[in-house]
LOZAGU-514210 format. One line per field, with one value per residue (C-alpha): x, y, z; residue in one letter. Coordinates in nm, 2 decimals, always signed. Layout:
c1 <- c(X:...) $
c2 <- c(Y:...) $
c3 <- c(Z:...) $
type <- c(A:...) $
//
This chain:
c1 <- c(+1.98:+1.74:+1.58:+1.36:+1.18:+1.01:+0.80:+0.72:+0.51:+0.63:+0.39:+0.04:-0.22:-0.49:-0.75:-0.58:-0.45:-0.67:-0.57:-0.20:-0.24:-0.41:-0.16:+0.14:+0.00:-0.11:+0.23:+0.43:+0.21:+0.27:+0.64:+0.65:+0.46:+0.72:+1.00:+0.85:+0.79:+1.15:+1.30:+1.09:+1.20:+1.56:+1.56:+1.57:+1.35:+1.48:+1.35:+1.11:+1.28:+1.42:+1.10:+0.90:+1.10:+0.90:+0.56:+0.51:+0.58:+0.38:+0.08:+0.09:+0.06:-0.16:+0.11:+0.09:+0.42:+0.43:+0.61:+0.69:+0.98:+1.11:+1.03:+1.39:+1.45:+1.35:+1.05:+1.20:+0.92:+0.85:+1.22:+1.20:+0.88:+1.03:+1.35:+1.19:+0.95:+0.80:+0.52:+0.41:+0.49:+0.33:+0.59:+0.35:+0.09:+0.15:+0.46:+0.46:+0.73:+0.78:+1.03:+1.17:+1.41:+1.56:+1.81:+1.79:+2.15:+2.17:+1.98:+2.20:+2.52:+2.39:+2.28:+2.61:+2.89:+3.02:+2.94:+3.12:+2.94:+2.94:+3.04:+2.84:+2.64:+2.49:+2.42:+2.50:+2.14:+2.05:+2.30:+2.24:+2.53:+2.59:+2.57:+2.21:+2.19:+1.81:+1.80:+1.99:+1.78:+1.45:+1.56:+1.64:+1.29:+1.13:+1.34:+1.24:+0.87:+0.89:+1.06:+0.75:+0.49:+0.30:+0.22:-0.14:-0.40:-0.57:-0.86:-0.96:-1.32:-1.51:-1.56:-1.82) $
c2 <- c(-4.80:-5.08:-5.25:-5.56:-5.73:-6.06:-6.31:-6.65:-6.93:-7.27:-7.53:-7.44:-7.72:-7.64:-7.63:-7.33:-7.15:-6.85:-6.82:-6.84:-6.59:-6.33:-6.39:-6.34:-6.03:-5.87:-5.95:-5.80:-5.49:-5.43:-5.49:-5.24:-4.98:-5.03:-4.99:-4.66:-4.51:-4.60:-4.45:-4.14:-4.08:-4.08:-3.89:-3.52:-3.27:-2.99:-2.97:-3.27:-3.48:-3.74:-3.79:-3.81:-4.12:-4.31:-4.21:-4.50:-4.77:-4.58:-4.55:-4.92:-5.02:-4.74:-4.56:-4.18:-4.00:-3.63:-3.47:-3.10:-2.86:-2.61:-2.25:-2.16:-2.46:-2.51:-2.74:-3.07:-3.31:-3.40:-3.49:-3.74:-3.89:-3.92:-4.09:-4.36:-4.65:-4.88:-5.13:-5.48:-5.78:-6.13:-6.39:-6.68:-6.84:-6.73:-6.54:-6.16:-5.89:-5.52:-5.30:-4.95:-4.81:-4.47:-4.31:-3.97:-3.88:-3.67:-3.93:-4.21:-4.01:-3.92:-4.27:-4.44:-4.19:-3.94:-3.61:-3.29:-2.96:-2.81:-3.13:-3.33:-3.00:-3.02:-2.72:-2.73:-2.69:-3.01:-3.22:-3.42:-3.64:-3.89:-4.16:-4.18:-4.56:-4.55:-4.87:-5.07:-4.92:-4.98:-5.34:-5.40:-5.27:-5.51:-5.81:-5.73:-5.73:-6.05:-6.23:-6.16:-6.26:-6.56:-6.84:-6.81:-6.99:-7.25:-7.46:-7.80:-7.84:-8.16:-8.29:-8.54) $
c3 <- c(+1.68:+1.73:+2.02:+1.98:+2.27:+2.22:+2.42:+2.29:+2.44:+2.30:+2.43:+2.31:+2.30:+2.04:+2.32:+2.48:+2.17:+2.23:+2.59:+2.51:+2.23:+2.45:+2.73:+2.50:+2.34:+2.67:+2.83:+2.54:+2.53:+2.90:+2.86:+2.57:+2.79:+3.06:+2.81:+2.67:+3.01:+3.13:+2.81:+2.83:+3.19:+3.08:+2.75:+2.81:+2.63:+2.42:+2.06:+2.11:+1.84:+2.07:+2.27:+1.94:+1.85:+2.12:+1.98:+1.73:+1.99:+2.25:+2.02:+1.93:+2.29:+2.43:+2.61:+2.58:+2.52:+2.61:+2.32:+2.32:+2.26:+2.51:+2.43:+2.35:+2.13:+1.76:+1.72:+1.57:+1.67:+1.31:+1.27:+1.55:+1.40:+1.06:+1.18:+1.40:+1.40:+1.66:+1.72:+1.78:+1.57:+1.57:+1.50:+1.50:+1.72:+2.08:+1.99:+2.00:+2.01:+2.01:+1.84:+1.85:+1.60:+1.54:+1.31:+1.48:+1.48:+1.80:+2.00:+1.87:+1.96:+2.30:+2.37:+2.29:+2.35:+2.60:+2.43:+2.51:+2.47:+2.12:+1.95:+1.69:+1.63:+1.98:+2.20:+2.57:+2.67:+2.49:+2.68:+2.99:+3.12:+2.84:+2.74:+2.83:+2.82:+2.80:+2.61:+2.87:+3.15:+2.96:+2.88:+3.25:+3.35:+3.10:+3.22:+3.58:+3.48:+3.27:+3.56:+3.77:+3.51:+3.62:+3.37:+3.22:+3.42:+3.20:+3.31:+3.17:+3.07:+3.11:+2.76:+2.67) $
type <- c(M:R:F:R:G:N:I:S:L:I:A:M:P:D:D:Y:A:G:E:Y:E:R:F:A:K:E:T:I:E:K:A:A:R:I:W:V:R:T:A:A:D:I:I:P:V:W:S:G:A:S:M:A:T:L:E:A:L:G:N:A:V:G:E:S:V:S:V:F:S:L:W:E:A:P:D:R:I:S:L:G:R:L:N:S:S:G:G:L:T:R:H:G:P:G:S:W:G:F:Y:Y:E:T:Q:L:R:Y:L:V:I:N:E:T:Q:R:V:A:P:R:T:H:G:L:F:G:S:L:R:E:P:T:P:Y:N:F:R:V:K:A:D:E:A:V:K:E:Y:L:A:K:V:P:A:P:K:L:Y:L:S:N:R:K) $
//
């Protein structure tokens, strides 16, 4: 499962390259934080593995992800960390993106399919109504944020 979010600023006069670069990076970092928070609100906690898949992206953008397992569940936090990645990417001047990827089998199944209890090796206590659709909901939250982002304010200086 893969999600990639990107923001690019096309017109970038050399005089304002630094401003556009900062604007693009700050905007995509905030978008990624929104994405992580939205996903974390949807993904249920049992063994901690699913929530741990959000850590790499959260760490890259300064968003803390509370990762723990319930007392009756096995601790599988390391399994989530090992089966996921996330972070920021710079595509070029003024062009930044973020990515989240996971191969955690149970999360992928719960995200994309209606799962019946005791199928796919899942226990009933792990299951919330599925599919979770956290990617779709997180993507919608990011799009809502980006629609409200004002263009960067740039000021001309008097050159002599």
